[in-house]
Every structure is written in structure tokens, then in C-alpha cells.
C-alpha positions in Angstrom: 0.0 0.0 0.0 2.6 2.5 1.1 6.4 2.3 1.3 7.6 1.1 4.7 10.3 2.8 6.8 12.8 -0.1 7.3 14.4 1.7 10.3 11.0 1.2 12.1 9.7 -2.0 10.6 12.8 -4.1 10.8 12.6 -7.9 11.3 15.8 -9.6 12.3 15.8 -13.4 12.5 15.4 -14.8 16.0 15.0 -11.3 17.4 11.9 -10.3 19.4 10.3 -7.1 18.0 7.9 -4.7 19.8 4.6 -3.3 18.5 2.8 -0.7 20.6 -0.8 0.3 20.1 -3.0 3.0 21.4 -6.6 4.1 20.8 -7.0 7.2 18.7 -8.7 10.1 20.4 -11.7 11.1 18.4 -11.9 14.8 17.8 -12.4 17.2 14.9 -8.9 16.7 13.6 -8.9 12.9 13.9 -12.3 12.7 12.2 -10.9 14.8 9.4 -7.9 12.4 9.0 -10.2 9.3 9.1 -12.3 10.8 6.3 -9.1 10.8 4.2 -8.1 7.2 4.9 -8.0 4.3 7.3 -7.4 0.6 7.2 -10.2 -1.8 8.4 -8.8 -4.9 10.0 -9.9 -8.3 11.2 -8.4 -11.6 12.2 -9.8 -15.1 12.7 -7.9 -17.2 15.3 -7.6 -20.6 16.9 -9.0 -19.2 20.2 -9.2 -16.2 22.5 -5.7 -16.1 24.0 -3.1 -14.0 22.1 -0.5 -15.8 24.1 -1.4 -19.4 23.4 -3.5 -19.1 20.2 -2.6 -18.1 16.7 -4.1 -16.2 13.7 -5.5 -18.4 11.0 -6.8 -15.7 8.7 -6.2 -12.0 8.3 -8.1 -9.4 6.3 -7.2 -5.7 5.8 -9.0 -3.2 3.7 -7.8 0.3 2.8 -10.5 3.0 2.6 -9.9 6.4 1.1 -12.7 9.0 1.2 -15.0 6.3 2.3 -14.3 4.1 -0.7 -12.5 0.7 -0.8 -9.2 1.1 -2.6 -7.3 -2.1 -1.8 -7.7 -5.4 0.1 -5.3 -7.9 1.6 -6.6 -11.3 2.6 -4.9 -14.7 3.4 -5.3 -17.8 5.4 -2.3 -18.6 7.7 -1.0 -22.0 8.7 -0.8 -21.6 12.4 1.2 -24.8 12.9 -1.2 -25.7 15.7 -4.6 -27.4 15.5 -7.8 -25.4 15.1 -10.3 -26.6 17.8 -13.6 -28.0 16.4 -15.6 -25.4 18.4 -13.7 -22.6 16.6 -14.1 -24.1 13.2 -17.9 -24.3 13.9 -17.9 -20.5 14.1 -15.5 -19.3 11.4 -15.7 -22.5 9.2 -11.9 -22.6 8.9 -10.5 -26.1 9.3 -7.0 -27.6 9.7 -7.4 -29.0 6.1 -8.0 -25.5 4.7 -4.8 -24.0 6.3 -2.4 -26.9 5.9 -1.0 -25.5 2.6 -1.5 -21.8 3.5 1.6 -19.6 4.0 3.1 -19.5 7.5 3.5 -16.4 9.7 6.8 -15.3 8.3 5.5 -15.0 4.8 2.2 -13.4 5.8 3.9 -10.8 8.1 6.2 -9.6 5.3 3.2 -9.1 3.0 1.0 -7.6 5.7 3.7 -5.1 6.8 4.0 -4.0 3.2 0.2 -3.5 3.0 -0.1 -1.7 6.3 2.7 0.6 5.5 2.5 3.9 7.4 -0.2 2.4 9.7 2.8 1.0 11.6 4.0 4.5 12.2 0.6 5.9 13.3 0.2 7.9 10.1 -2.9 5.9 9.1 -5.4 4.6 11.8 -6.5 1.0 11.9 -10.1 0.3 12.7 -11.6 -3.0 14.1 -14.7 -4.1 16.0 -13.7 -4.9 19.6 -10.3 -3.7 18.4 -8.3 -4.7 21.4 -8.7 -8.3 20.5 -7.4 -7.8 17.0 -4.6 -5.5 18.1 -3.4 -8.0 20.7 -3.1 -10.8 18.1 -1.6 -8.6 15.4 1.0 -7.0 17.7 2.1 -10.4 19.1 2.4 -12.0 15.7 4.5 -9.1 14.3 6.6 -8.9 17.4 7.2 -12.6 17.4 8.6 -12.3 13.9 10.9 -9.4 14.9 8.9 -6.4 13.6 8.7 -3.0 15.4 6.1 -0.4 15.0 3.4 1.9 16.6 -0.3 1.5 15.8 -3.1 4.0 16.3 -6.5 2.2 16.3 -10.2 3.0 16.3 -12.7 0.7 18.0 -16.0 0.7 16.1 -17.6 -1.2 19.0 -17.0 1.6 21.5 -17.9 4.2 18.9 -21.2 2.4 18.1 -22.1 2.2 21.8 -21.5 6.0 22.1 -23.3 7.1 19.0 -26.1 4.6 18.3 -28.9 4.2 20.8 -31.4 1.4 21.3 -29.6 -1.6 19.8 -30.2 -4.9 21.7 -26.5 -5.6 21.4 -23.5 -4.0 19.7 -22.0 -7.0 17.9 -20.7 -6.2 14.4 -23.5 -8.0 12.6 -26.1 -6.1 14.7 -24.5 -2.7 14.0 -24.1 -3.6 10.3 -27.8 -4.4 10.1 -28.6 -1.0 11.7 -26.8 0.6 8.7 -28.3 -1.8 6.2 -24.9 -3.4 5.5 -24.8 -7.0 4.3 -22.0 -9.4 5.2 -22.3 -12.5 3.1 -19.4 -14.2 4.9 -19.7 -13.3 8.6 -16.7 -14.4 10.7 -14.3 -14.4 7.7 -11.6 -11.9 8.0 -11.7 -9.7 4.9 -15.5 -9.5 4.7 -15.7 -8.6 8.4 -13.0 -6.0 7.9 -14.8 -4.5 4.9 -18.1 -4.3 6.9 -16.2 -2.8 9.8 -14.8 -0.1 7.6 -18.2 0.8 6.3 -19.6 0.9 9.8 -16.9 3.4 10.7 -17.8 5.6 7.7 -21.4 5.6 8.8 -20.5 6.5 12.4 -18.3 9.4 11.1 -21.4 10.7 9.2 -23.4 10.6 12.5 -20.6 12.5 14.2 -20.6 15.2 11.6 -24.3 15.7 12.1 
């Protein structure tokens, strides 16, 4: 997507990296920047623990002026088994990921796609973003990458701007905005819908 600064996003073999992340403060200036561009992001994982579980699918979608410009999506071979209960939710099985690229290959491609988002120049949005940021930061750090991420949580924004929903799951918020997700719980489609939710919330904030 954008050229990466190798002094920041280095990955040395067998060296632990460090990825920090912080929630973007929403004000007039940050809304102005978000209207220019942001990256919507989602992961599917083997479980809920960023320490013991791994990412099995990653999706990232670049929005500019509210329009989708570019997508990155791939399955990942986590080199650990995917529990049956997890496959029942995201429909990703061990057989599907056995020939998928491993973390080292995916991280190199993902870092290239995220570009300046790893230097806080572009915000990353996700629904219940702390979950995705935990997994993303640990995977990148494990592979020796360094960076700083500024993120936006559409879950917290939806709760503060939309009244009367019976819950604030992504599918519920999407339905409120008449957004259709034909593959819920798959990374790139969830990311795409999340990005559209953010755009709708920005419109509410402008009003």
C-alpha cells in the first residue's frame, strides 16, 4: 500500500520485536484524517488467547474518502490445531490452512500493506479492536517487527453514537446501517463491513 520505513519496521531473524498500540482520540482533527483514509482490519484465530493461540486468517481493507481502494486477505498456517468449536464459528479447518503460508511469509506481506499504519500515520479500525490488536502485535513482534499502531474501535464508537440496539455485535451494528455481510466471521469481509460501519459513524458524528 505505502512504502515502509525499514528503520522502524525491521525484522531480524530470531529477534523479538515490539509493537505498541493506542486508541485514537476522536476529535475534529482525527475525524478529518479518518475521512481521508483508514485501514479496516480483522483476524480469525484458533482461540481467544493472544499468548497461546494463533491467527488463521487476516483481512485488511484500505479505505480512502469512504471508498475501498485495496484489500489484503490470506489464510495462515498456524502450525497448531484449530479446535472444532472454533471451526464451527469461522468455518476454517485444519485442512484449509495446511497449505497456507506461514506467519513469516504473511507478516512480510502484511507489513507492506499496512505501511504507514505501523507509524501511526494511518489509523487501523476494528470491531472490539483490542482483540485484533493483541493478536496482530504479538504476531508481528514474534517475527521481529517493530512499530506503533493507532487504532479505532467501532464497538465503542457504536455504543456511544447509536442508541437502542439490543447488542453491539458487528452484525447487529451492520444491520442497523443496512450493511450486508455475506461471509460473517471471515476476516476480509468482516474487515470490509467494519470499515463501512466506521464511515457511517463518522457521518453521524458530523451531524
